[in-house]
DRENDO-1510 file (C-alpha; in Angstrom, 1 decimal, always signed):
<recs>
REC; n; res; u; v; w
REC; 1; UNK; -4.6; -3.2; -28.7 .
REC; 2; UNK; -1.5; -1.7; -26.6 .
REC; 3; UNK; +1.8; -3.5; -27.1 .
REC; 4; UNK; +2.8; -5.7; -24.6 .
REC; 5; UNK; +6.5; -6.3; -24.0 .
REC; 6; UNK; +8.1; -3.1; -23.3 .
REC; 7; UNK; +8.9; -3.5; -19.6 .
REC; 8; UNK; +11.6; -1.9; -18.0 .
REC; 9; UNK; +11.9; -4.2; -14.3 .
REC; 10; UNK; +9.9; -3.7; -11.1 .
REC; 11; UNK; +10.3; -1.6; -8.5 .
REC; 12; UNK; +12.5; -2.6; -5.9 .
REC; 13; UNK; +12.4; -1.6; -1.8 .
REC; 14; UNK; +15.7; -3.0; +0.3 .
REC; 15; UNK; +15.6; -3.0; +4.2 .
REC; 16; UNK; +18.7; -3.2; +6.0 .
REC; 17; UNK; +16.7; -6.1; +8.2 .
REC; 18; UNK; +14.9; -9.5; +7.8 .
REC; 19; UNK; +11.5; -7.8; +8.5 .
REC; 20; UNK; +10.9; -5.2; +5.9 .
REC; 21; UNK; +10.7; -3.1; +8.8 .
REC; 22; UNK; +11.0; +1.1; +8.7 .
REC; 23; UNK; +12.0; +2.8; +5.4 .
REC; 24; UNK; +13.6; +1.1; +2.9 .
REC; 25; UNK; +17.8; +1.9; +2.3 .
REC; 26; UNK; +17.7; +1.6; -1.5 .
REC; 27; UNK; +14.9; +2.0; -3.6 .
REC; 28; UNK; +15.6; +1.6; -7.2 .
REC; 29; UNK; +13.8; -0.3; -10.8 .
REC; 30; UNK; +15.3; -4.1; -10.6 .
REC; 31; UNK; +15.1; -5.5; -14.4 .
REC; 32; UNK; +14.5; -9.1; -13.4 .
REC; 33; UNK; +14.2; -11.4; -10.3 .
REC; 34; UNK; +17.2; -13.1; -11.0 .
REC; 35; UNK; +19.9; -12.8; -8.1 .
REC; 36; UNK; +23.0; -14.6; -6.6 .
REC; 37; UNK; +24.1; -12.3; -4.2 .
REC; 38; UNK; +26.3; -15.2; -2.3 .
REC; 39; UNK; +27.6; -14.1; +0.4 .
REC; 40; UNK; +27.7; -10.5; -0.8 .
REC; 41; UNK; +25.8; -7.3; +0.0 .
REC; 42; UNK; +22.7; -6.5; -2.5 .
REC; 43; UNK; +23.4; -2.8; -2.6 .
REC; 44; UNK; +26.0; -0.4; -0.9 .
REC; 45; UNK; +24.7; +0.4; +2.3 .
REC; 46; UNK; +23.0; -3.1; +3.3 .
REC; 47; UNK; +24.3; -5.8; +5.7 .
REC; 48; UNK; +25.6; -9.2; +4.1 .
REC; 49; UNK; +23.4; -10.8; +5.7 .
REC; 50; UNK; +19.5; -10.6; +7.4 .
REC; 51; UNK; +18.4; -8.1; +4.8 .
REC; 52; UNK; +14.6; -8.1; +3.1 .
REC; 53; UNK; +13.4; -6.6; -0.4 .
REC; 54; UNK; +9.8; -5.8; -1.7 .
REC; 55; UNK; +9.3; -5.6; -5.0 .
REC; 56; UNK; +5.9; -4.3; -6.3 .
REC; 57; UNK; +4.8; -3.2; -10.1 .
REC; 58; UNK; +2.8; -5.1; -12.7 .
REC; 59; UNK; +3.3; -7.9; -14.9 .
REC; 60; UNK; +2.0; -8.6; -18.4 .
REC; 61; UNK; +1.1; -11.8; -19.7 .
REC; 62; UNK; +2.5; -12.7; -23.0 .
REC; 63; UNK; -0.6; -15.3; -24.0 .
REC; 64; UNK; -4.0; -16.2; -22.5 .
REC; 65; UNK; -3.8; -19.4; -20.2 .
REC; 66; UNK; -2.6; -20.8; -17.0 .
REC; 67; UNK; +0.6; -19.8; -15.7 .
REC; 68; UNK; +2.4; -21.6; -12.7 .
REC; 69; UNK; +5.0; -20.0; -10.4 .
REC; 70; UNK; +8.2; -21.3; -8.9 .
REC; 71; UNK; +11.1; -19.7; -6.6 .
REC; 72; UNK; +14.0; -20.9; -6.2 .
REC; 73; UNK; +15.9; -19.9; -3.3 .
REC; 74; UNK; +16.5; -21.1; +0.0 .
REC; 75; UNK; +15.2; -17.9; +2.0 .
REC; 76; UNK; +11.4; -16.7; +2.8 .
REC; 77; UNK; +9.7; -15.6; +0.0 .
REC; 78; UNK; +6.1; -14.4; -0.6 .
REC; 79; UNK; +4.4; -14.1; -4.4 .
REC; 80; UNK; +1.2; -12.6; -5.3 .
REC; 81; UNK; -0.2; -12.1; -8.8 .
REC; 82; UNK; -2.9; -10.1; -9.2 .
REC; 83; UNK; -4.3; -10.2; -5.3 .
REC; 84; UNK; -3.8; -14.1; -5.2 .
REC; 85; UNK; -0.9; -15.3; -2.9 .
REC; 86; UNK; +1.1; -17.8; -4.7 .
REC; 87; UNK; +3.8; -18.7; -2.8 .
REC; 88; UNK; +4.4; -18.0; +0.8 .
REC; 89; UNK; +7.8; -19.6; +2.9 .
REC; 90; UNK; +7.7; -16.8; +5.6 .
REC; 91; UNK; +8.3; -17.5; +9.0 .
REC; 92; UNK; +9.9; -20.9; +8.2 .
REC; 93; UNK; +6.3; -22.2; +6.6 .
REC; 94; UNK; +6.9; -25.0; +4.3 .
REC; 95; UNK; +6.0; -24.5; +0.9 .
REC; 96; UNK; +3.3; -26.2; -0.7 .
REC; 97; UNK; +5.4; -28.0; -3.7 .
REC; 98; UNK; +6.7; -24.2; -3.9 .
REC; 99; UNK; +4.6; -23.1; -6.4 .
REC; 100; UNK; +1.3; -21.8; -7.3 .
REC; 101; UNK; -1.1; -21.2; -10.6 .
REC; 102; UNK; -3.4; -18.2; -11.8 .
REC; 103; UNK; -5.3; -17.7; -15.0 .
REC; 104; UNK; -3.8; -14.6; -16.8 .
REC; 105; UNK; -5.0; -12.6; -20.3 .
REC; 106; UNK; -2.8; -11.1; -22.9 .
REC; 107; UNK; -3.5; -7.5; -23.4 .
REC; 108; UNK; -3.8; -6.7; -19.9 .
REC; 109; UNK; -1.1; -5.9; -17.1 .
REC; 110; UNK; -2.1; -7.2; -13.6 .
REC; 111; UNK; -0.4; -6.5; -10.0 .
REC; 112; UNK; +2.4; -8.7; -8.6 .
REC; 113; UNK; +4.2; -8.2; -5.6 .
REC; 114; UNK; +7.5; -9.9; -4.2 .
REC; 115; UNK; +8.4; -10.6; -0.5 .
REC; 116; UNK; +11.8; -11.6; +0.3 .
REC; 117; UNK; +14.0; -12.0; +3.9 .
REC; 118; UNK; +17.6; -13.3; +3.8 .
REC; 119; UNK; +19.0; -14.1; +7.2 .
REC; 120; UNK; +22.3; -16.1; +6.7 .
REC; 121; UNK; +24.8; -17.6; +4.5 .
REC; 122; UNK; +24.4; -17.5; +0.5 .
REC; 123; UNK; +21.7; -15.3; -0.9 .
REC; 124; UNK; +20.1; -16.3; -4.2 .
REC; 125; UNK; +16.5; -15.7; -6.2 .
REC; 126; UNK; +15.3; -16.4; -9.2 .
REC; 127; UNK; +11.4; -15.8; -9.9 .
REC; 128; UNK; +10.3; -18.3; -12.5 .
REC; 129; UNK; +7.2; -18.6; -14.4 .
REC; 130; UNK; +5.3; -21.3; -16.6 .
REC; 131; UNK; +3.7; -20.3; -19.5 .
REC; 132; UNK; +1.3; -22.4; -21.0 .
REC; 133; UNK; +2.8; -25.0; -23.3 .
REC; 134; UNK; +6.3; -24.1; -22.4 .
REC; 135; UNK; +9.1; -25.1; -20.2 .
REC; 136; UNK; +9.8; -23.0; -16.7 .
REC; 137; UNK; +12.1; -20.2; -17.7 .
REC; 138; UNK; +12.8; -16.3; -16.0 .
REC; 139; UNK; +10.2; -13.6; -15.9 .
REC; 140; UNK; +11.7; -11.6; -18.9 .
REC; 141; UNK; +12.2; -8.0; -18.0 .
REC; 142; UNK; +9.8; -6.7; -21.3 .
REC; 143; UNK; +7.2; -8.5; -19.1 .
REC; 144; UNK; +7.9; -6.6; -15.9 .
REC; 145; UNK; +6.5; -3.1; -15.2 .
REC; 146; UNK; +7.6; -0.6; -12.2 .
REC; 147; UNK; +4.5; +0.4; -9.8 .
REC; 148; UNK; +1.7; +2.4; -11.8 .
REC; 149; UNK; -1.6; +2.0; -13.4 .
REC; 150; UNK; -2.4; -1.3; -15.2 .
REC; 151; UNK; -4.4; +0.6; -17.5 .
REC; 152; UNK; -1.5; +2.6; -19.0 .
REC; 153; UNK; -0.8; +1.0; -22.5 .
REC; 154; UNK; +2.9; +0.6; -23.8 .
REC; 155; UNK; +4.4; +2.2; -26.5 .
REC; 156; UNK; +2.9; +2.1; -29.8 .
REC; 157; UNK; +6.6; +1.0; -31.3 .
REC; 158; UNK; +8.7; -0.3; -28.6 .
REC; 159; UNK; +11.3; -1.1; -30.5 .
REC; 160; UNK; +11.3; +2.7; -31.6 .
REC; 161; UNK; +11.4; +3.4; -28.1 .
REC; 162; UNK; +14.8; +1.4; -27.6 .
REC; 163; UNK; +15.9; +2.9; -29.8 .
REC; 164; UNK; +15.4; +6.8; -28.7 .
REC; 165; UNK; +16.4; +6.3; -25.6 .
REC; 166; UNK; +20.2; +6.4; -26.2 .
REC; 167; UNK; +19.9; +9.6; -28.3 .
REC; 168; UNK; +18.6; +11.3; -25.0 .
REC; 169; UNK; +21.7; +12.0; -23.8 .
REC; 170; UNK; +23.8; +13.7; -26.6 .
REC; 171; UNK; +20.6; +15.7; -27.2 .
REC; 172; UNK; +21.2; +18.9; -25.2 .
REC; 173; UNK; +24.8; +19.3; -26.6 .
REC; 174; UNK; +23.9; +19.9; -30.2 .
REC; 175; UNK; +21.2; +22.3; -29.3 .
REC; 176; UNK; +24.2; +25.0; -29.8 .
REC; 177; UNK; +23.6; +24.9; -33.6 .
REC; 178; UNK; +20.5; +26.3; -35.6 .
REC; 179; UNK; +20.3; +22.8; -37.4 .
REC; 180; UNK; +19.7; +21.1; -33.8 .
REC; 181; UNK; +16.2; +22.2; -33.1 .
REC; 182; UNK; +14.8; +20.4; -36.9 .
REC; 183; UNK; +16.9; +17.1; -35.1 .
REC; 184; UNK; +15.4; +17.6; -31.9 .
REC; 185; UNK; +11.5; +17.5; -33.5 .
REC; 186; UNK; +11.6; +14.0; -35.0 .
REC; 187; UNK; +13.3; +12.8; -31.5 .
REC; 188; UNK; +10.2; +13.9; -29.4 .
REC; 189; UNK; +8.0; +11.4; -30.9 .
REC; 190; UNK; +10.3; +8.6; -30.2 .
REC; 191; UNK; +11.2; +9.3; -26.6 .
REC; 192; UNK; +7.5; +10.4; -25.5 .
REC; 193; UNK; +6.5; +6.8; -26.2 .
REC; 194; UNK; +9.7; +5.3; -24.5 .
REC; 195; UNK; +7.4; +5.2; -20.8 .
REC; 196; UNK; +8.9; +2.1; -19.2 .
REC; 197; UNK; +12.5; +3.3; -20.5 .
REC; 198; UNK; +12.0; +6.1; -18.5 .
REC; 199; UNK; +12.2; +4.2; -15.1 .
REC; 200; UNK; +15.4; +2.4; -16.3 .
REC; 201; UNK; +18.0; +5.4; -16.5 .
REC; 202; UNK; +16.7; +8.0; -14.0 .
REC; 203; UNK; +18.8; +10.5; -14.9 .
REC; 204; UNK; +18.2; +10.3; -18.8 .
REC; 205; UNK; +14.9; +10.9; -18.1 .
REC; 206; UNK; +15.2; +14.4; -17.3 .
REC; 207; UNK; +15.9; +16.0; -20.9 .
REC; 208; UNK; +12.7; +16.5; -22.5 .
REC; 209; UNK; +10.6; +12.8; -22.6 .
REC; 210; UNK; +10.3; +13.7; -19.0 .
REC; 211; UNK; +7.7; +17.1; -19.7 .
REC; 212; UNK; +5.9; +15.4; -22.3 .
REC; 213; UNK; +5.4; +12.3; -20.6 .
REC; 214; UNK; +4.3; +13.7; -17.3 .
REC; 215; UNK; +1.7; +16.2; -19.3 .
REC; 216; UNK; -0.5; +13.3; -21.3 .
REC; 217; UNK; -0.7; +11.5; -17.6 .
REC; 218; UNK; -2.1; +13.9; -15.5 .
REC; 219; UNK; -4.5; +14.7; -18.2 .
REC; 220; UNK; -6.1; +11.5; -17.7 .
REC; 221; UNK; -6.1; +11.7; -14.1 .
REC; 222; UNK; -7.5; +15.0; -13.8 .
REC; 223; UNK; -10.5; +13.9; -16.1 .
REC; 224; UNK; -11.2; +11.1; -13.5 .
REC; 225; UNK; -10.7; +13.4; -10.4 .
REC; 226; UNK; -12.8; +15.8; -12.3 .
REC; 227; UNK; -15.5; +13.5; -12.8 .
REC; 228; UNK; -15.1; +12.1; -9.3 .
REC; 229; UNK; -15.5; +15.4; -7.5 .
REC; 230; UNK; -18.6; +15.5; -9.6 .
REC; 231; UNK; -20.3; +12.9; -8.3 .
REC; 232; UNK; -19.2; +12.4; -5.0 .
REC; 233; UNK; -21.3; +12.3; -2.5 .
REC; 234; UNK; -20.5; +15.4; -0.1 .
REC; 235; UNK; -20.0; +13.7; +3.5 .
REC; 236; UNK; -18.8; +15.1; +6.8 .
REC; 237; UNK; -15.9; +13.4; +7.9 .
REC; 238; UNK; -16.5; +10.9; +11.1 .
REC; 239; UNK; -16.9; +7.7; +12.3 .
REC; 240; UNK; -19.6; +5.5; +10.4 .
REC; 241; UNK; -21.2; +1.9; +10.8 .
REC; 242; UNK; -21.4; +0.6; +7.0 .
REC; 243; UNK; -24.6; -1.8; +6.6 .
REC; 244; UNK; -24.8; -4.1; +3.3 .
REC; 245; UNK; -28.7; -3.6; +2.0 .
REC; 246; UNK; -28.3; -7.1; +1.2 .
REC; 247; UNK; -29.2; -8.9; +4.8 .
REC; 248; UNK; -28.2; -5.7; +6.8 .
REC; 249; UNK; -24.6; -7.2; +7.4 .
REC; 250; UNK; -21.9; -4.5; +8.5 .
REC; 251; UNK; -19.2; -4.1; +6.5 .
REC; 252; UNK; -16.3; -6.3; +8.2 .
REC; 253; UNK; -13.2; -7.9; +6.5 .
REC; 254; UNK; -11.9; -11.3; +6.8 .
REC; 255; UNK; -8.2; -12.3; +6.4 .
REC; 256; UNK; -7.3; -15.3; +7.6 .
REC; 257; UNK; -3.5; -14.8; +6.7 .
REC; 258; UNK; -3.4; -11.7; +8.6 .
REC; 259; UNK; -3.3; -11.3; +12.7 .
REC; 260; UNK; -4.6; -7.7; +12.7 .
REC; 261; UNK; -7.7; -8.8; +10.8 .
REC; 262; UNK; -11.6; -9.1; +12.1 .
REC; 263; UNK; -14.0; -11.9; +11.2 .
REC; 264; UNK; -16.4; -11.4; +9.1 .
REC; 265; UNK; -20.1; -11.6; +11.0 .
REC; 266; UNK; -23.8; -12.1; +10.0 .
REC; 267; UNK; -24.9; -9.9; +12.7 .
REC; 268; UNK; -28.2; -7.5; +12.1 .
REC; 269; UNK; -28.1; -4.2; +11.2 .
REC; 270; UNK; -26.1; -2.3; +13.9 .
REC; 271; UNK; -24.6; -5.6; +15.5 .
REC; 272; UNK; -25.3; -6.9; +18.6 .
REC; 273; UNK; -25.9; -4.0; +21.0 .
REC; 274; UNK; -24.1; -4.7; +24.6 .
REC; 275; UNK; -25.2; -1.8; +27.5 .
REC; 276; UNK; -26.8; +0.0; +24.7 .
REC; 277; UNK; -24.0; +0.5; +22.8 .
REC; 278; UNK; -23.4; -1.0; +19.4 .
REC; 279; UNK; -20.4; -3.2; +18.6 .
REC; 280; UNK; -20.4; -3.3; +15.0 .
REC; 281; UNK; -17.1; -2.6; +13.5 .
REC; 282; UNK; -16.8; +1.4; +13.0 .
REC; 283; UNK; -14.9; +2.8; +10.3 .
REC; 284; UNK; -13.6; +6.6; +10.2 .
REC; 285; UNK; -13.9; +8.3; +6.7 .
REC; 286; UNK; -12.1; +10.8; +5.7 .
REC; 287; UNK; -12.2; +13.2; +2.7 .
REC; 288; UNK; -8.7; +13.7; +0.3 .
REC; 289; UNK; -10.1; +15.7; -2.2 .
REC; 290; UNK; -11.1; +15.2; -5.9 .
REC; 291; UNK; -14.3; +13.2; -4.5 .
REC; 292; UNK; -12.2; +10.6; -3.2 .
REC; 293; UNK; -12.2; +9.2; +0.9 .
REC; 294; UNK; -10.0; +7.2; +2.7 .
REC; 295; UNK; -12.2; +4.2; +4.6 .
REC; 296; UNK; -10.3; +3.6; +8.0 .
REC; 297; UNK; -10.8; +1.3; +10.8 .
REC; 298; UNK; -11.5; +3.6; +14.2 .
REC; 299; UNK; -8.9; +3.2; +16.4 .
REC; 300; UNK; -6.2; +1.8; +14.1 .
REC; 301; UNK; -3.8; +2.7; +11.1 .
REC; 302; UNK; -5.9; -0.1; +8.8 .
REC; 303; UNK; -7.4; +1.6; +6.0 .
REC; 304; UNK; -9.6; -0.8; +3.6 .
REC; 305; UNK; -8.1; -1.6; +0.3 .
REC; 306; UNK; -8.7; -3.9; -2.8 .
REC; 307; UNK; -6.3; -6.8; -2.2 .
REC; 308; UNK; -3.2; -6.7; -4.0 .
REC; 309; UNK; -4.2; -3.6; -6.5 .
REC; 310; UNK; -5.9; -6.3; -8.3 .
REC; 311; UNK; -8.5; -5.0; -11.1 .
REC; 312; UNK; -10.8; -8.3; -11.7 .
REC; 313; UNK; -14.2; -9.2; -10.7 .
REC; 314; UNK; -14.0; -11.3; -7.2 .
REC; 315; UNK; -11.0; -9.7; -5.9 .
REC; 316; UNK; -11.1; -9.9; -2.4 .
REC; 317; UNK; -10.7; -6.7; +0.0 .
REC; 318; UNK; -8.0; -6.5; +2.8 .
REC; 319; UNK; -7.0; -4.2; +5.5 .
REC; 320; UNK; -3.2; -2.4; +5.2 .
REC; 321; UNK; -1.4; +0.6; +6.4 .
REC; 322; UNK; -2.2; +3.3; +4.2 .
REC; 323; UNK; +0.4; +4.5; +2.2 .
REC; 324; UNK; -1.6; +6.4; -0.4 .
REC; 325; UNK; -2.5; +3.5; -3.1 .
REC; 326; UNK; -5.2; +4.4; -5.7 .
REC; 327; UNK; -6.7; +0.7; -4.2 .
REC; 328; UNK; -7.0; +2.4; -0.7 .
REC; 329; UNK; -8.9; +5.4; -2.3 .
REC; 330; UNK; -12.9; +5.0; -2.8 .
REC; 331; UNK; -15.6; +7.3; -4.1 .
REC; 332; UNK; -18.8; +7.5; -2.4 .
REC; 333; UNK; -21.7; +8.1; -4.6 .
REC; 334; UNK; -25.7; +8.2; -3.7 .
REC; 335; UNK; -27.0; +4.8; -4.8 .
REC; 336; UNK; -30.5; +4.3; -4.2 .
REC; 337; UNK; -32.7; +6.1; -1.5 .
REC; 338; UNK; -30.8; +6.8; +1.2 .
REC; 339; UNK; -28.2; +4.1; +0.2 .
REC; 340; UNK; -24.4; +4.8; -1.2 .
REC; 341; UNK; -22.4; +2.6; -3.4 .
REC; 342; UNK; -18.2; +2.9; -2.9 .
REC; 343; UNK; -16.2; +2.4; -6.0 .
REC; 344; UNK; -12.4; +1.8; -5.8 .
REC; 345; UNK; -10.4; +4.4; -7.7 .
REC; 346; UNK; -8.0; +2.1; -9.4 .
REC; 347; UNK; -10.4; -0.5; -10.9 .
REC; 348; UNK; -13.8; +1.5; -10.8 .
REC; 349; UNK; -15.3; -1.4; -9.3 .
REC; 350; UNK; -17.9; -1.6; -6.6 .
REC; 351; UNK; -17.4; -3.0; -3.1 .
REC; 352; UNK; -20.0; -6.0; -3.2 .
REC; 353; UNK; -20.8; -8.3; +0.1 .
REC; 354; UNK; -21.1; -11.4; -1.5 .
REC; 355; UNK; -22.1; -14.4; +1.0 .
REC; 356; UNK; -19.4; -16.3; +2.8 .
REC; 357; UNK; -20.0; -19.6; +0.0 .
REC; 358; UNK; -19.6; -17.0; -2.8 .
REC; 359; UNK; -16.6; -15.5; -1.0 .
REC; 360; UNK; -17.5; -12.9; +1.1 .
REC; 361; UNK; -16.3; -9.2; +0.5 .
REC; 362; UNK; -15.3; -8.1; -2.9 .
REC; 363; UNK; -15.2; -6.0; -6.0 .
REC; 364; UNK; -17.4; -6.0; -9.2 .
REC; 365; UNK; -18.5; -4.3; -11.8 .
REC; 366; UNK; -21.2; -2.0; -10.2 .
REC; 367; UNK; -24.9; -3.3; -11.6 .
REC; 368; UNK; -26.9; -1.4; -9.2 .
REC; 369; UNK; -27.2; -5.2; -7.2 .
REC; 370; UNK; -28.6; -4.4; -3.6 .
REC; 371; UNK; -24.9; -6.3; -2.4 .
REC; 372; UNK; -23.5; -3.2; -3.8 .
REC; 373; UNK; -25.4; -0.7; -2.0 .
REC; 374; UNK; -24.5; +1.0; +1.8 .
REC; 375; UNK; -26.1; +2.4; +4.3 .
REC; 376; UNK; -23.8; +4.9; +6.4 .
REC; 377; UNK; -24.7; +5.7; +10.0 .
REC; 378; UNK; -23.0; +8.1; +11.3 .
REC; 379; UNK; -22.0; +6.8; +15.1 .
REC; 380; UNK; -23.2; +8.9; +18.4 .
REC; 381; UNK; -20.4; +10.9; +19.7 .
REC; 382; UNK; -20.4; +8.1; +22.8 .
REC; 383; UNK; -19.8; +5.6; +20.5 .
REC; 384; UNK; -16.7; +7.5; +18.9 .
REC; 385; UNK; -15.0; +8.0; +21.6 .
REC; 386; UNK; -11.5; +6.8; +21.4 .
REC; 387; UNK; -10.2; +4.5; +24.1 .
REC; 388; UNK; -8.0; +6.9; +25.0 .
REC; 389; UNK; -8.6; +9.3; +27.6 .
REC; 390; UNK; -10.4; +12.8; +25.4 .
REC; 391; UNK; -8.1; +15.2; +26.4 .
REC; 392; UNK; -4.2; +15.4; +27.1 .
REC; 393; UNK; -2.9; +17.0; +30.4 .
REC; 394; UNK; -2.4; +20.7; +29.5 .
REC; 395; UNK; +1.4; +20.3; +31.0 .
REC; 396; UNK; +1.8; +17.5; +28.4 .
REC; 397; UNK; +4.9; +18.8; +26.5 .
REC; 398; UNK; +6.6; +17.1; +23.7 .
REC; 399; UNK; +10.4; +16.6; +22.6 .
REC; 400; UNK; +12.5; +17.0; +19.9 .
REC; 401; UNK; +12.5; +19.1; +16.8 .
REC; 402; UNK; +8.7; +18.1; +15.8 .
REC; 403; UNK; +7.0; +18.3; +19.2 .
REC; 404; UNK; +6.6; +14.7; +19.7 .
REC; 405; UNK; +4.5; +13.1; +22.4 .
REC; 406; UNK; +2.6; +10.2; +23.1 .
REC; 407; UNK; -0.8; +9.8; +25.6 .
REC; 408; UNK; -1.7; +8.0; +28.1 .
REC; 409; UNK; +2.1; +6.5; +29.3 .
REC; 410; UNK; +1.9; +4.6; +30.6 .
REC; 411; UNK; -1.0; +2.8; +28.7 .
REC; 412; UNK; -3.3; +0.0; +28.5 .
REC; 413; UNK; -2.4; -0.6; +24.5 .
REC; 414; UNK; -4.3; +2.7; +23.2 .
REC; 415; UNK; -2.1; +5.7; +22.7 .
REC; 416; UNK; -2.3; +9.0; +20.9 .
REC; 417; UNK; +0.8; +10.2; +18.8 .
REC; 418; UNK; +1.4; +14.0; +18.5 .
REC; 419; UNK; +3.9; +15.7; +16.0 .
REC; 420; UNK; +4.3; +19.3; +14.1 .
REC; 421; UNK; +5.7; +19.4; +11.2 .
REC; 422; UNK; +6.8; +22.5; +9.5 .
REC; 423; UNK; +6.9; +21.5; +6.0 .
REC; 424; UNK; +5.6; +18.7; +3.7 .
REC; 425; UNK; +8.1; +16.0; +4.3 .
REC; 426; UNK; +8.3; +12.3; +4.5 .
REC; 427; UNK; +7.5; +10.5; +8.0 .
REC; 428; UNK; +6.8; +6.9; +10.0 .
REC; 429; UNK; +7.4; +5.2; +13.1 .
REC; 430; UNK; +8.4; +1.9; +14.7 .
REC; 431; UNK; +7.8; +0.4; +17.6 .
REC; 432; UNK; +10.7; -1.9; +19.7 .
REC; 433; UNK; +10.3; -4.3; +22.5 .
REC; 434; UNK; +12.9; -4.4; +25.2 .
REC; 435; UNK; +14.9; -6.8; +23.2 .
REC; 436; UNK; +15.4; -4.1; +20.3 .
REC; 437; UNK; +13.0; -6.2; +17.8 .
REC; 438; UNK; +10.6; -4.1; +15.8 .
REC; 439; UNK; +7.1; -5.3; +16.6 .
REC; 440; UNK; +4.9; -2.5; +15.1 .
REC; 441; UNK; +6.0; -0.4; +11.8 .
REC; 442; UNK; +3.8; +2.4; +10.1 .
REC; 443; UNK; +4.3; +3.3; +6.2 .
REC; 444; UNK; +7.0; +5.9; +5.6 .
REC; 445; UNK; +5.3; +8.2; +3.3 .
REC; 446; UNK; +5.0; +12.1; +2.8 .
REC; 447; UNK; +3.0; +13.9; +5.4 .
REC; 448; UNK; +1.2; +17.4; +5.1 .
REC; 449; UNK; +2.9; +20.5; +7.1 .
REC; 450; UNK; +0.9; +21.4; +10.6 .
REC; 451; UNK; +0.1; +19.7; +13.5 .
REC; 452; UNK; -0.3; +15.7; +13.3 .
REC; 453; UNK; -2.9; +13.8; +15.7 .
REC; 454; UNK; -2.5; +9.7; +14.9 .
REC; 455; UNK; -4.0; +7.0; +17.2 .
REC; 456; UNK; -1.8; +3.9; +17.8 .
REC; 457; UNK; -3.6; +0.5; +18.7 .
REC; 458; UNK; -1.2; -1.8; +20.4 .
REC; 459; UNK; -3.4; -3.8; +22.4 .
REC; 460; UNK; -2.6; -7.1; +20.6 .
REC; 461; UNK; +1.2; -6.5; +22.4 .
REC; 462; UNK; +2.4; -7.9; +26.0 .
REC; 463; UNK; +2.7; -5.7; +28.9 .
REC; 464; UNK; +6.4; -4.2; +29.0 .
REC; 465; UNK; +8.4; -1.6; +27.7 .
REC; 466; UNK; +8.8; -0.3; +24.6 .
REC; 467; UNK; +10.4; +2.2; +22.7 .
REC; 468; UNK; +8.6; +4.1; +19.9 .
REC; 469; UNK; +11.0; +5.9; +17.5 .
REC; 470; UNK; +9.4; +8.2; +14.8 .
REC; 471; UNK; +11.7; +9.3; +11.6 .
REC; 472; UNK; +11.1; +12.7; +10.0 .
REC; 473; UNK; +13.5; +13.1; +6.9 .
REC; 474; UNK; +16.7; +12.1; +8.0 .
REC; 475; UNK; +15.9; +12.9; +11.8 .
REC; 476; UNK; +15.2; +10.4; +14.6 .
REC; 477; UNK; +13.0; +11.2; +17.9 .
REC; 478; UNK; +12.9; +8.3; +20.9 .
REC; 479; UNK; +10.2; +7.9; +23.4 .
REC; 480; UNK; +9.7; +5.1; +26.0 .
REC; 481; UNK; +6.2; +3.6; +26.4 .
REC; 482; UNK; +5.3; +1.4; +28.9 .
REC; 483; UNK; +2.2; -1.0; +28.1 .
REC; 484; UNK; +0.3; -2.8; +31.1 .
REC; 485; UNK; -2.8; -5.0; +31.1 .
REC; 486; UNK; -5.4; -3.1; +32.6 .
REC; 487; UNK; -7.5; -4.2; +35.6 .
REC; 488; UNK; -11.0; -5.4; +35.5 .
REC; 489; UNK; -13.3; -2.5; +34.8 .
REC; 490; UNK; -10.1; +0.1; +34.1 .
REC; 491; UNK; -10.2; +2.6; +31.5 .
REC; 492; UNK; -7.5; +3.8; +29.7 .
REC; 493; UNK; -4.8; +5.2; +32.3 .
REC; 494; UNK; -3.7; +8.6; +32.1 .
REC; 495; UNK; -0.2; +10.0; +32.4 .
REC; 496; UNK; +2.6; +12.0; +31.1 .
REC; 497; UNK; +4.4; +11.2; +28.4 .
REC; 498; UNK; +8.2; +10.5; +29.4 .
REC; 499; UNK; +10.1; +11.6; +26.7 .
REC; 500; UNK; +13.8; +10.2; +26.5 .
REC; 501; UNK; +15.9; +12.1; +24.0 .
REC; 502; UNK; +16.3; +12.9; +20.8 .
REC; 503; UNK; +19.1; +10.8; +18.1 .
</recs>
């Protein structure tokens, strides 16, 4: 059994605003969620008030049983464990006794995510749990792990790993003497075992433990990718309607707590028909290589994912902005006849269409049941046309170093964002209303070099003037956007993008 209790803390992203918007100002590993910042700033470059933090990673339980979670803070906080929301006081919501329960198993790692927002005054946060038969206590660093795979085992000898960590710094110095290589040899096994120790001092992890460690991990991943590439279906990129073999239900996701979700309906195959056109949800399927696919909502930047990166059977589905998470990647493999199975990369479990009484869409270990098999029907070209105009005007010009443009502008809510990147580089965007408040935020992730064309859906926003800011690396390009409500029977308006300078 892999040893538990060699954690190093959670991956923390600090934002210079109270809404987790845009790119994080600070990213680091926090050993425990036990802070008393008072009236000070949590880190250099962050304000003393109106900041927010997201902690993500893995949680290892020391014993099997029911765990209770409590948050000691006067600010807003949300906590998910194994995909289940434990605590939620966001947007002024009153806590339900300020605590939640979840069943955890010893010897396994499960996902944990914490979101915190400070407004003004003293900033304090302490996350506690109540293990079976024990009193409330702060979750120890040894049970918290940074973002990674829950199947990665701990070092066989965590004590040796901790002892080896200080030795990593002086290691290069004795290399001048011939006797040093002999001493360096025994140090290698110790430091290669120090998996969690690498993330604590990032600079210390560069000498020799780093190459040895990065060789071991990709070896596992490349093997899984090779297997996926062998068995994956060859599907052309395009827009599809996905229908469950059980009851001919179209794939649709229900998320009661999220306004961007759609209700799961039990319409017949293909859904209801209006004027000869199917209204069943359409999904954009894109190959990412190595046999994996991204399944996105047509006309949106949301993708299908397993909630909270949980690996357990029965975990529900979610819609979320794409950030290259393994819980957002799917293998699409032939099942029976003309049906396919959809397997999540992080858990190796299948998308399963349970009925509403059993919890709706979930992940389960594949067992060839009909509710785990899906029909993929390519949408006819006229159905797949974007709500925006099919082609931009020939004289549409971009602005800034990355040739950013949006079309149509004014718009009825759905716009095309176009830009060009000279190299692979992080990119993201934020949409601000006329008061300067962020109302839509994308992920901030690396994008490949070349021309990009992205559909942005702002149909839920009120009419008015907005400011779309695209950040590439350290450069921000600003374009004004006007949203207006279309008249009855009016299609998306055409117009030229109005570029308004570069910051």
